[in-house]
Each structure stands twice: as C-alpha cells, then as structure tokens.
N, C-alpha and C positions, 0 to 999 in steps of 0.2 A: 485538518492540515493547516499549519500556519501560513501566512502570506497568501491567503486565498479569500475570496468574497463569494457570498451566496447569490445564486441567480434565481432560486426558488426550489420548490419540492415537487417531485414527480414520483408516483408509486411509493410514497413514503421516504424517498431518498432525497437528500439535500444536494442539489447540483451546484458545485462550486467551481470557480475558475481561478487558477493560480495567477498571481500578478505577473509572473514571467511570461505568461501567454499573451498579455497585453503588449509586452515588449516585443514579442515575436510579431504581432500584428503591425506594430509601428515599423519594425525593420522591413517586413515584407512590403508594406505600403511605400516606404521610402525607396526601396530598390525598384519597385514597379514604376514609381514616379520618375526616377532617373532614366529608366529605359524607354518609357513611352508616355510620360506626362500623367495628368490626372485620371484619364480613362483607364490606363494600364494599372495605375495604383489601385483604383476602385475595384477593378476586375480581380487583381491579385488578392486583395483583402477579402472580398466576397468569396473567392475560391477557398481560401484558408478557413473562413468561417463555415463554409459548406462542408469541408472535410471534417472539422471538429464537431459539426452537428451530426454527421454520420457516425463519428466515434462515440458521441454521447448516446445516440440511439443503440449502438452496439452494446455499450455498457448497461443501458436500460434493459436490453434483452436479457443479459445475465441476471439483473436485479429482479425482473419479472418472473423468470424461471425459478430463481431461488426463493422468491416469495411464495410460490406454490408449494414449496416444501417446508414452509414455516421459518425460512431464514431471511432475516431482514438485511437490507443494505443501507446503513446509516447515511452514507454520502458517496458521491461520485465527483472526483476532482479532475478538471481538465488541465493538463500540463503541456508544455511545448512538445514533449515526446509522445503524447497520447493521453488516454483516459485511464483513471484508476478507480475501480469500484471496490469499496471496502465492505466485504461481507462480514456479518457477525461471526460466522464460522463456516468451515467447509463441510459439506455433507459426508458422512461416513459411508453411505451406500454408493458403490461405484456407479450404478445406473443413474442415480440422481446427479452425481458429479458430471457424467457425460451429458445429460440433458442441459444442465446449467452452462457447461462449457460451450456446447454447440449453439446455444440460443443466440449468442452474440453474432457469430458469423452468419447465421441464418437471417438475421436482420439485415446485414449488408447484402445478402443475396436478394432479398425482397426489394431493397432500395435500387439495386442495379437493374433488376427485372422491370421495376416500375418505370425507371428512366428510359429503358429501351422500348417498352411496350406503349407507354403513355406519351412520352415526350419525343419518341423517335430517336433517341441517342444511339450512336453507332460507335461504340468504343473499339479501338484497334491499337496495334502496336505503335503507331505514330503518336497516339494520345499519351501513352506511358513514356515515350521517349522524351517528350517535352510537355509536361503537365501544365506548365505556366504559359504555353503557347496558346493563344486564343483561337487559332485557326480551326482545331477540331470541334470547337463548340463547347460551351460551358457544361451542358448536360452530359456530353460524351466524356469529358474529363472527370466529372464527379462519378459517373458510372464506372469508369475504369479504376478510380480510387477505391471504390467499394470492392471491386474484384481483387485488387491488390491486398486490401485489408483481409479478405477471406483467405487468400493464399498464404499471406504472412502469418495470420493467426493459427493456421492449421499446421504450421511447422511443429514437429513433436519435441518442443523444448519449453521448459518453464521460462517466463510466466505466460507464454502464449497458450491459447485454448487447446491447441494440439497436444501440448505437453500434459495438460490435465486429462485429456481424453486417453492418452497413452498410459498415464498412471492409473486411471480407473480401469482400463482393460487389463492391465497387469494385476491390479488388486483383486480381480475376479478369480485369479489362480494362485495368489500368494498373499502374504500379509501386506498391509498398507505400508508399513515401514520399509519392507524390502522393495515393494513396487515404487515407492518414492525415490529410494536410493538408485534404482536402475534408471528410472526416468530422469533423475537429476544428472546422472553421469552422461546419458545420451544428450541431454540439453547442453551440458558443458562441452561435449565433443562437437556439437553443432556450432557452439560459440567459437571454438578454436578455428573451425572452417571459415566462419564469417570473418574472424579477425585476420586470417591468412589472406583471404580474398581481398579484404579491405586494404591491407598493407601492400600487397603486390599490385593491386589495381589503383592505388592512390585514392581510395574512397574513405574519407574520415568518418562519414556517417555510418558506414558499415562496421567500422572499428568500434564506434560508440555503441552500436546495437550489440556487437559481440560482447563487449564488457558488461552491458546491461543484462544480457541473457545469462552470461556466466555467473554473475553475482546473484541474480534472481533464482537460478537453479540451486545454487549453494544455500541461499536463504530458505528456500522451500524445503530442502532436505533437512536443514538444521531445525526448522520449525516443526516438522513432523516428528523428528527425533525427540524434541522437547515435549511435544504433546504426548508421545508414547510413554516417556518417562513420567510425565505429570500424572498420568492415570494410576500410577503405582505409588504416588506420594501424597502426603497431606500438605496443606498450605504452610503449616508451621515449619515443615522441613526446609523450605526455601525462604523463610521469613527473616528479614533484617530486624533483629531484636536489640542490638547494641547501637543506639543512635542518640543524638541530641535533638530535643524538640524545642520549638519556639513557643513562647506564651502569646496569647492573643493581643497583648498590649506591646509586644516587641516592635521595634522599628527596623528599617532596612539596615541601619548602622549595626544594630544587634545581630542581625542575620549575617552581615558581612564579617563581623568578628568571629561568629561561629563557623563560617566557611573557612576562615584562615586557620582556626585551631583544630579543625576536624578534617576528615577525608570524605565527608558526605557530599553528594551531588544534589540532594534534595532534603528539605527540612519540613517535618510535620509541624503544623500549627495546632496545638492542643489546648483546650480550655481547662478551667479549674476542675471540672467534673471528669476529666480524662477522656473527653470526646474529641475526635478529630474535626477540626474546622476547615482545614485545607492543606495544600502542599505548596511549598515555595521551592522551585528548582533553581539551580545555579544560574541558568540562562535567564530566567525571569528576574532574579535578583540583580544581575549585572545590568539588564535593560532598564529595570525600574530605577536603579541608582542614577543612571545617566539621564533618565527622563523626569524623575520626580524629586530626587534628593534623598539624603540619608535619614531625614527625620520622618519620612512617610511610614505609616503603620503597615506591617506586613499583611494585615487582613484586607488592605485595599488592593493588593496586587497578587495575592496568592491564588492558586488554582483551586476551584471548588468542584463539587460534584464527584469527588473521588469515590469509587465503589468501595463499600465496606462489607467484608465477608468474615464469617467466623473462621478462626485459625485452624479448626479441626476438619474443614471440608477438604475434598480432593483438590489437588493443585490445578487440574485441568478446568475446574469450575471457576477458579480465579482468573485463568487465562481467558476464558470465555467472557467473563465480566469486564475485564480490561479491554478486550476487543470491542465489546458492545458499547462501552462507555467512551471509547476513543481516548483513553488516558494511558499514560506511561507508568502509572503506579496504581496499586490497590492497597487499601488499608485492611489490616486484620485485627479482629477483636477477640478478646478472651471470653471466658464463660460469664463474666460479669458485664459484658457489653462494652467495656472500656477499651480504648485503643491500646493494642499490644505490640504492634510492629507493622511493617509494610513490605511490599514486594515491588521491585522496580524492574524495568526492562534490562538494566545492566546486570543485576544479580541473576536474572533469568538466563542471560547470555552466558554468564559464568557457569550456571547449572548445566547448560547445554554442552559446554566444553568438558565439564567433569563427566557428564553422562557418556559423551563420545569416547573419552579416554577409558572409562570403565568398560565400554562395549568392546573396544579394540584390545584391551589388556589381555595377556595370555592367561588362560584358565589354569589354576593350579589343582593338581590331582591330590586327593586325600590319600594319606599313607595307609 
C-alpha cells in the first residue's frame, strides 16, 4: 500500500504503518495537551498506540491461522480506521475460513483476559463511556477496548470476521457464490441500520462505519462473482491485447504524449526481444513528471516485478498471482514467451460488471 512505511516482519508478514496514522497520533496528542498538558497528551498517545498494538495482534492472529493452511499474508497495514491484513487468497474450505476468521477475535479475548487476571484490570461500562478518561486505569481501558473489538468484529457483516463466519456457515449448505450474496446483503442491511442510528443520533463515526461496511460488503460480493467467473475463463479472454507499448529508451515526455493520444491508464515497457521490463501507470507518470522532469527515462520510474503468466492459463490463477505480488496488473505471454498483453484491475472490474449483467439477464428458451 502506498504512503506506508515498514516496521518489520512478523510470521512472514510485513507490518506497515500508513502515514495518516502518524497524523492521527499528532492530532490525539495535541488534543490531549490542550485538555490536560503534557501528561494527558502522553497518556492519550500511549493509549492509541496500545489500541493499535492490539489491532496488530488481532491481524497477526488471522495471519498465523492462514499460515497453517498454506496461505501467506504478505503485509499488514495499520490505518486510522484499523488494520488490514492482505491474504494471498481466501480458503475455499468453509471450516478453514471459520478458523481464520475467529483467530483474530480470539487474540483479543486472550489480551483482555490477561489484563484482567495478571494486571488486575476491571473493565466496566464507565470505561467504555469515556475511554480517554484516565480514572478507570490504563489497563482497564485497554481491556475494554479488546472486548469492544471482539464484539464489533463478530457483527455478521463484511468485512468483519462475523461476516466471514456467516458466509462460511452458509457455504456448508449452498454454493459459495450464493452464500456470499446472502452474507453481503445481510452486511449491507446492517450498514443501513448503522447509518440510520448515526444520522439520528448525530454520530458521524457510526455513519462512516456504515459507509465502509456497505462498500466492503459490495466489494466482497463482486470479488467472489469475479472469481467464480474466472474459473470458467482463460486469461486471454480478459487480456488487453490492443495497446501501445513504450520502448526501454523512452522518456517521460514520450510517455506523456502516448497518454494524450491513447485511452490507456498504464503503459507496458517492452524491450527489443519482446520481453516486458515493467509497467508505467498514469499516476506514476504524473508524479514522476512533477518530481524528475520530462527527460527522465521511463525505466527509472516504472514498476517492476509484474507477474508474468502464460495467456492460456485459467483466469483465477492470474488473479491469485496479482494478489500474491500486490500489483494491479499482470503480464500475459504467448507460446513463444514474448509479451502478448496484460490484465489490469480496471478491465477486471469491467469483466465483473459484464458477468453480473449476464447472470441477471433473462434466459431465452429455445424454440
């Protein structure tokens, strides 16, 4: 994820912190200082760090459980809204998905129990009513936060763990596609309830949570629909084959001219042997022009490490490779091993819309 820095690796996962999280810490510290001086500011900052340490351990719980099933977690990113663990893929076995989903909340249960049994924390309703109030005690507040994390994540709505457990339980009785659709609709219904309560109660945070849950439920449903369709297609069926490539000696000025005369959002950089050297996206081009100038060679700013896959493989294998590599594009090669085309997230989204339209289209009877 861009705008994030690495803090190190745990269980093979790169722990990253988004720069906006640092802004959150600065804002929390400033607000605490205004209310109670340096001591209050330090307490507020340490409390937020403790919360996100618990969130990180929660995500590591998911990563550890997934690792036991051979599923890697390339990175975990800490955002102001929480943590995001990027799994290479989701397990197809519902029982495995349940184990991975509940592993995170179980970590928070262990943390809360340890704070109560070892440190004598006594979380109560007063603690949750004013989490930034130092009166209940630091350990009690952190213990209550973990209890809240467990309860919140068990809500049966994507992307919370409860939503994944619900989908897995449904998938034991029906197809995964149908189970995801039902779980997604339930998640969106819960999002509407959150939004209504937030608007009527004057709680903007609850409204933001509602929007996040609604969009995540829709994204999960679309992603499963795409994966279901991808298993019936070959990579070449979704390949972008009409494109303009850049030569390895091209400059950013050459790329800018190509951007203006085409509708492409990314440009393959291909050498004389027909091998892909990298990809230059529109965003990368604009940022590099501002920072380095138009005479800069594209090979100095292009994205490398793009997964290369034969065009005749199943499309779901391409999706898996893109997820594993953490790239928004994948290069497809022909029988001769030369670069033949590419797949981007944008044309995958278009494929999802077409697949959904075909799925809902009325079936015509044969005469």
